[in-house]
C-alpha positions as CSV (number, residue, x, y, z in Angstrom):
1,M,-0.3,0.3,0.0
2,T,1.4,3.2,-0.6
3,D,1.5,5.9,1.9
4,I,-0.1,9.0,1.1
5,P,1.4,12.6,2.3
6,V,-1.5,14.5,4.1
7,E,-2.1,17.8,4.4
8,S,-3.5,19.5,7.9
9,S,-6.3,21.6,8.6
10,S,-6.9,20.2,11.8
11,P,-6.2,22.5,14.9
12,I,-3.9,20.1,16.8
13,I,-2.0,21.4,19.7
14,G,1.5,20.5,20.3
15,P,3.3,20.3,23.5
16,D,4.4,23.6,23.2
17,G,0.8,25.0,22.8
18,E,1.6,25.6,18.9
19,G,-0.3,23.9,16.4
20,E,1.8,20.9,14.3
21,A,1.0,19.4,11.1
22,G,2.9,17.2,9.2
23,R,3.2,14.3,6.9
24,E,2.4,10.6,8.6
25,T,2.6,7.2,7.0
26,W,0.4,4.5,8.3
27,T,0.5,1.0,7.1
28,P,-2.8,-1.0,8.5
29,A,-2.3,-4.5,9.8
30,P,-2.9,-7.2,8.0
31,R,-6.2,-8.9,8.5
32,H,-6.8,-12.5,9.6
33,G,-9.4,-14.5,8.5
34,I,-9.4,-16.6,11.4
35,R,-10.1,-13.5,13.7
36,T,-13.1,-12.2,11.2
37,S,-14.3,-15.8,11.0
38,F,-14.4,-16.0,14.6
39,K,-16.4,-12.7,14.9
40,V,-18.9,-13.9,12.2
41,L,-19.4,-17.2,14.4
42,G,-19.6,-15.1,17.4
43,A,-22.5,-12.6,16.1
44,A,-24.2,-16.0,14.9
45,I,-24.3,-17.3,18.2
46,G,-25.6,-13.9,19.7
47,L,-28.6,-13.9,17.1
48,G,-29.3,-17.4,18.4
49,L,-29.4,-16.5,21.5
50,L,-31.3,-13.2,20.9
51,A,-33.9,-15.6,19.0
52,W,-34.1,-17.7,22.3
53,I,-34.8,-14.8,24.3
54,V,-37.4,-14.1,22.5
55,Y,-39.1,-17.4,22.0
56,R,-38.8,-17.7,25.9
57,A,-40.2,-14.2,26.4
58,V,-43.1,-15.4,23.6
59,V,-43.7,-18.8,25.3
60,R,-44.4,-17.4,29.0
61,Q,-46.5,-14.4,27.9
62,Q,-43.8,-11.9,29.3
63,F,-45.2,-9.2,27.5
64,A,-49.0,-9.4,29.0
65,E,-48.4,-6.4,31.0
66,L,-47.0,-4.1,28.4
67,S,-50.3,-3.0,26.9
68,G,-51.3,-1.4,30.0
69,A,-48.1,0.9,30.1
70,A,-48.6,4.7,29.8
71,W,-47.1,6.7,26.8
72,W,-44.8,8.6,29.3
73,Q,-43.1,5.2,30.0
74,F,-42.3,4.7,26.4
75,A,-41.2,7.9,26.1
76,L,-38.8,7.8,29.0
77,L,-37.4,4.8,27.4
78,I,-36.6,6.8,24.2
79,L,-35.1,9.7,26.2
80,C,-33.1,7.4,28.2
81,T,-31.4,6.1,25.0
82,A,-30.7,9.8,23.7
83,V,-29.1,10.8,26.9
84,S,-26.8,8.0,26.7
85,V,-26.1,8.6,23.1
86,L,-24.9,12.0,23.9
87,A,-23.4,11.4,26.9
88,N,-21.0,8.7,25.4
89,G,-20.4,11.5,22.3
90,A,-20.0,14.1,25.0
91,I,-17.2,12.1,26.6
92,F,-15.1,11.8,23.3
93,W,-15.5,15.4,22.8
94,T,-14.4,16.4,26.4
95,L,-11.4,14.0,26.4
96,I,-9.9,15.1,23.2
97,R,-10.2,19.0,24.0
98,P,-6.4,19.2,25.3
99,A,-5.1,18.2,22.0
100,A,-7.8,19.3,19.5
101,A,-10.4,21.8,18.8
102,L,-13.2,19.4,17.5
103,G,-16.8,20.6,17.3
104,W,-19.4,19.1,19.4
105,W,-21.8,18.3,17.1
106,P,-19.3,16.6,14.4
107,V,-18.3,14.4,17.4
108,Q,-21.8,13.6,18.3
109,A,-22.3,12.7,14.5
110,V,-19.4,10.3,14.4
111,N,-20.3,8.6,18.1
112,A,-23.9,8.1,16.4
113,A,-22.6,6.5,13.1
114,V,-20.3,4.0,15.3
115,S,-23.2,3.4,17.4
116,L,-25.0,2.2,14.4
117,V,-22.0,0.2,12.6
118,N,-21.4,-1.6,15.8
119,Y,-24.6,-3.5,15.3
120,S,-22.7,-5.3,12.3
121,P,-21.5,-9.0,12.9
122,V,-18.1,-7.7,12.9
123,R,-17.7,-4.6,14.7
124,I,-16.2,-1.7,13.0
125,G,-17.1,1.3,14.9
126,V,-13.3,1.9,16.1
127,A,-12.3,2.0,12.4
128,L,-14.8,4.2,11.3
129,R,-14.2,6.5,14.3
130,F,-10.2,6.2,13.1
131,M,-10.8,6.5,9.5
132,H,-13.3,9.5,10.1
133,H,-11.4,11.6,12.3
134,R,-7.9,11.1,10.3
135,R,-9.6,12.0,7.2
136,A,-11.6,14.7,8.3
137,D,-9.7,16.5,11.0
138,N,-6.4,15.0,10.0
139,I,-5.6,13.9,13.5
140,P,-2.7,11.8,14.1
141,Y,-3.0,8.0,14.7
142,S,-1.2,8.0,17.8
143,L,-3.5,11.0,19.0
144,L,-6.3,8.8,17.9
145,L,-5.1,5.5,19.8
146,A,-4.4,7.5,22.9
147,W,-7.9,9.1,22.8
148,Y,-9.6,5.7,22.4
149,A,-7.4,4.0,24.8
150,C,-8.1,6.9,27.6
151,F,-12.0,6.7,27.0
152,A,-11.7,3.1,27.8
153,L,-9.5,3.4,30.5
154,L,-12.1,6.2,32.3
155,M,-14.8,3.8,31.7
156,F,-13.7,0.8,33.1
157,L,-12.4,2.9,36.4
158,T,-16.0,4.5,36.6
159,L,-17.6,1.1,36.4
160,G,-15.1,-0.3,38.5
161,C,-15.9,2.4,41.3
162,V,-19.2,1.7,40.9
163,L,-18.9,-2.0,41.1
164,G,-16.4,-1.5,44.4
165,A,-18.7,0.9,46.2
166,T,-21.7,-1.6,45.5
167,L,-19.5,-4.5,46.9
168,M,-18.5,-2.8,49.9
169,R,-21.9,-1.1,51.0
170,P,-24.8,-3.5,49.3
171,A,-27.6,-1.0,50.4
172,V,-27.3,1.8,47.8
173,D,-28.1,4.9,49.8
174,A,-26.4,8.0,51.1
175,W,-23.2,6.0,52.4
176,W,-22.9,4.1,49.3
177,A,-23.1,7.7,47.4
178,L,-20.2,9.0,49.6
179,L,-18.4,6.0,49.2
180,L,-18.6,6.1,45.4
181,L,-17.7,9.6,45.4
182,A,-14.5,9.1,47.5
183,L,-13.5,6.0,45.2
184,L,-14.3,7.9,42.0
185,L,-12.1,10.8,43.6
186,A,-9.0,8.7,44.6
187,G,-9.5,7.2,41.0
188,S,-9.5,10.6,39.0
189,A,-6.5,11.9,40.9
190,A,-4.3,8.8,40.1
191,V,-5.0,8.9,36.5
192,V,-4.3,12.7,36.4
193,W,-1.3,12.2,38.6
194,A,0.0,9.1,36.0
195,G,-0.8,11.3,32.9
196,S,1.5,14.0,34.2
197,H,4.0,11.5,35.3
198,R,7.3,12.0,32.9
199,L,7.6,8.2,32.3
200,L,4.1,8.5,30.4
201,E,4.9,11.8,28.9
202,S,8.0,10.6,27.7
203,R,6.8,7.5,26.0
204,W,3.1,8.2,25.0
205,R,3.0,12.1,24.8
206,G,-0.7,12.0,23.1
207,A,-2.2,9.9,26.3
208,S,-0.5,11.9,28.8
209,T,-1.8,15.4,27.2
210,L,-5.4,13.8,27.6
211,L,-5.0,12.4,30.8
212,A,-2.9,15.3,32.8
213,A,-5.9,17.3,32.3
214,P,-8.1,17.5,35.5
215,S,-11.0,19.3,33.7
216,A,-11.0,16.6,30.8
217,V,-10.8,13.6,33.3
218,G,-13.4,14.8,35.7
219,S,-15.7,15.7,32.9
220,A,-15.4,12.3,31.2
221,I,-15.8,10.8,34.6
222,L,-19.1,12.6,35.4
223,L,-20.5,12.2,31.7
224,R,-20.2,8.4,32.3
225,L,-21.9,8.7,35.5
226,V,-24.7,10.5,33.3
227,D,-24.5,7.7,30.7
228,M,-25.1,4.9,33.6
229,I,-28.0,6.5,35.1
230,A,-29.8,6.7,31.6
231,Y,-28.5,3.5,30.4
232,G,-29.4,1.6,33.6
233,G,-32.5,3.9,33.8
234,R,-33.9,2.5,30.3
235,L,-33.5,-1.0,31.7
236,Y,-35.1,-0.1,35.0
237,V,-38.3,1.6,32.9
238,A,-38.6,-1.5,30.7
239,I,-38.9,-3.8,34.0
240,T,-41.1,-1.6,36.0
241,I,-43.2,-1.8,32.6
242,L,-44.1,-5.2,33.2
243,G,-44.6,-5.0,36.5
244,T,-41.6,-6.0,38.4
245,P,-40.2,-3.7,41.6
246,V,-36.6,-3.2,40.9
247,T,-34.5,-2.1,44.0
248,P,-31.4,0.2,43.5
249,R,-29.2,-2.1,44.5
250,D,-30.5,-4.5,41.8
251,A,-30.8,-1.6,39.3
252,V,-27.2,-0.9,39.6
253,V,-26.5,-4.4,39.4
254,L,-28.1,-5.2,36.1
255,T,-26.8,-1.8,34.7
256,I,-23.1,-2.9,35.4
257,L,-24.0,-6.5,33.8
258,S,-25.7,-5.2,30.9
259,M,-22.9,-2.3,30.3
260,V,-20.0,-5.0,30.3
261,S,-21.5,-7.7,28.5
262,S,-22.1,-4.8,25.3
263,L,-18.6,-4.9,25.0
264,S,-18.5,-8.2,23.9
265,P,-15.7,-8.3,20.9
266,V,-18.4,-10.1,18.7
267,G,-21.1,-7.5,19.0
268,S,-23.7,-7.2,21.7
269,V,-26.8,-8.3,19.8
270,G,-27.9,-11.3,21.8
271,V,-24.9,-11.3,24.1
272,R,-26.2,-8.5,26.5
273,E,-29.8,-10.0,26.2
274,F,-28.8,-13.2,27.2
275,A,-26.3,-12.3,30.2
276,V,-28.8,-9.8,31.9
277,A,-31.7,-12.5,31.3
278,W,-29.5,-15.3,32.7
279,L,-27.0,-13.7,35.1
280,G,-29.4,-11.2,36.3
281,P,-31.6,-12.9,38.5
282,M,-28.6,-15.0,40.0
283,L,-26.9,-11.6,40.9
284,A,-30.0,-9.8,42.1
285,D,-33.4,-10.9,43.1
286,A,-34.8,-14.2,41.9
287,S,-37.9,-12.8,41.0
288,L,-36.8,-10.9,38.0
289,A,-36.8,-14.1,35.9
290,E,-40.5,-13.7,35.9
291,R,-40.1,-11.2,33.1
292,I,-36.5,-10.4,32.3
293,D,-36.8,-11.6,28.9
294,A,-39.3,-9.2,27.8
295,A,-37.7,-6.5,29.6
296,V,-34.5,-6.9,28.1
297,L,-36.1,-7.0,24.4
298,I,-37.6,-3.7,25.4
299,D,-34.8,-2.3,26.4
300,R,-33.0,-3.1,23.1
301,A,-36.0,-2.1,20.8
302,A,-35.9,1.7,22.6
303,E,-32.2,1.7,22.0
304,V,-32.8,0.5,18.2
305,L,-35.3,3.3,17.8
306,V,-32.9,5.8,18.7
307,V,-29.5,4.4,17.2
308,V,-31.1,3.6,13.6
309,P,-31.9,7.1,12.7
310,A,-29.7,8.9,14.4
311,G,-26.8,6.5,13.0
312,L,-28.3,6.8,9.1
313,A,-28.5,10.5,9.6
314,A,-25.2,10.8,10.8
315,L,-23.4,8.8,8.3
316,V,-25.2,11.0,5.6
317,W,-23.7,14.0,7.2
318,I,-20.3,12.9,7.7
319,A,-19.6,10.8,4.7
320,P,-18.9,13.9,2.3
321,S,-15.9,14.7,4.4
322,W,-14.2,11.8,3.7
323,R,-14.0,12.5,0.0
324,A,-13.1,16.4,0.4
325,P,-9.9,17.6,-0.1
326,R,-8.2,18.9,3.3
327,R,-7.2,22.5,3.2
328,A,-3.3,23.3,3.9
């Protein structure tokens, strides 16, 4: 593959505060047929698990209570999904601010498009995000990798703190909230300290630039909490629509389980539903098993109703920027 020199038009901020641009070569890693086949097989298994969940929900008549739901409950499902998608896009936007001045809505559009294409059997969301910001914004691959790594690090940090607080304080109350706050403050302080350390700065300046900014780290963690509330709130509403009570602790456990299972490398479709429906009643209240299959399907349907149209509109908007020539 021929390496193509690229002219820069993106306001990338260098280590000295000045804009930097230059030529950069990149050779994509060769495709591995075995890995692709594994992902396709995993996606097929996920669809099979989804079909099994649908079968159980229909046979057990778990949708019987759905007809009595109020319109505002369905509206709340859609609202929770929209807030979750926007919160994730906002995390990407706030993390890149110390290194590049990207627009709020363009970053949100890319995130919506990525959410859509991740429904495919082979998850290509990361590749799409990298390709867009490289072609449209001329961000170096080293910074793109640091950006995504910081996003993942802070996500796992937040999830870990919520899980740790729940294990130490099973009752989700004011003491639980204070414990979670203490864990998050300690974790964010450790991240900023590590980002400012000369070892990381000398070896991976992109990650150091992003993690050393307390405002970016703090905002990303706060937005992740908003995402968790909206993400878990959608599942909570789906369960309560069917007439099953859910305690705050069970809601937290189901949220963590749903978010972690959605990170499956072969896609979340089917895998997330199976994990919540199978493990949820074991880790939370066993009574959830009565209608949990229908609840996870309602949860997924509400997500699809937002992600698909938003993702398609976003693709139409950002696709022209892949062909437009960059200005010098």
